[in-house]
C-alpha positions in Angstrom: 7.1 -88.2 -0.7 8.8 -91.4 -1.3 7.9 -93.3 -4.4 4.7 -95.5 -3.9 3.8 -93.8 -0.3 0.5 -93.1 -1.9 -1.8 -96.0 -3.5 -3.2 -94.6 -7.1 -6.8 -95.4 -7.2 -8.0 -96.2 -10.4 -10.8 -94.3 -11.5 -12.7 -92.2 -14.2 -11.1 -89.0 -12.5 -8.0 -89.0 -14.0 -6.2 -91.7 -15.7 -3.0 -93.2 -13.5 -0.2 -91.3 -15.5 -1.9 -88.3 -14.9 -2.0 -88.8 -11.2 1.4 -89.7 -11.1 2.3 -86.8 -13.0 0.4 -84.3 -10.9 1.7 -86.1 -7.7 5.3 -85.5 -8.8 4.6 -81.8 -9.5 3.1 -81.6 -6.0 5.8 -83.1 -4.6 8.2 -80.8 -5.9 6.4 -77.9 -4.7 6.3 -79.5 -1.3 10.2 -79.6 -1.7 10.1 -75.9 -2.7 7.8 -74.9 0.6 10.2 -76.6 2.8 13.0 -74.5 1.4 10.9 -71.4 2.0 10.5 -72.3 5.5 14.2 -72.9 5.9 14.9 -69.2 4.5 12.3 -67.5 6.7 13.9 -69.6 9.6 17.4 -68.2 8.7 16.4 -64.8 7.6 18.7 -62.1 9.6 19.1 -59.1 7.1 16.4 -57.4 5.2 17.6 -58.5 2.0 17.0 -62.3 3.2 13.3 -61.2 2.4 13.8 -60.8 -1.0 14.9 -64.3 -1.3 11.8 -65.5 0.6 9.5 -63.6 -1.4 10.7 -64.4 -4.8 10.6 -68.6 -3.5 7.4 -67.9 -2.4 6.1 -66.4 -5.5 7.9 -69.4 -7.4 6.0 -71.8 -5.3 2.5 -70.0 -5.7 3.1 -70.1 -9.6 3.9 -73.7 -9.5 1.0 -74.5 -7.6 -1.2 -72.4 -10.0 0.5 -74.5 -13.0 -0.4 -77.8 -11.1 -4.0 -76.4 -10.8 -4.1 -75.9 -14.6 -2.7 -79.6 -15.0 -5.6 -80.8 -13.1 -8.2 -79.0 -15.1 -6.4 -80.0 -18.4 -6.0 -83.4 -17.4 -9.5 -83.7 -16.2 -10.8 -82.0 -19.5 -9.0 -84.5 -21.6 -10.1 -87.8 -19.6 -13.6 -86.5 -18.8 -14.5 -85.6 -22.5 -13.1 -88.7 -23.6 -15.3 -90.9 -21.4 -18.5 -88.9 -21.9 -21.1 -91.7 -23.3 -22.8 -89.0 -25.9 -22.5 -85.2 -26.6 -24.9 -84.2 -23.6 -22.7 -86.0 -21.2 -19.7 -84.4 -22.6 -21.3 -80.7 -22.4 -22.5 -81.4 -18.7 -18.7 -82.2 -17.8 -17.4 -79.6 -19.9 -19.9 -77.0 -18.0 -19.1 -79.1 -14.6 -15.4 -78.0 -15.1 -15.7 -74.6 -16.5 -17.7 -73.8 -13.2 -15.0 -75.2 -11.3 -12.5 -73.1 -13.2 -14.6 -69.8 -12.5 -14.9 -70.7 -8.9 -11.8 -71.6 -8.0 -9.3 -69.7 -10.5 
């Protein structure tokens, strides 16, 4: 992904910097997955599968870390933007439900 390929929309979900950091992380993962595709295409020996498995595991872990970064950023941004304690609790409950559902 080239710089500026995606327009970052202003809003209350995440800050522009949080979005930029997450998009950079996802771009690195995208490159990792392209590398895995090449490894699969070039696999000729049984030992080549070890390298493919290792790179797939690394990409999966990187995607998991980006999920944690998304939730962490959301917690920081949404709790800071809450109008009152009740709204902060509701936002925290929503994010906890997302964590339970998707993690």
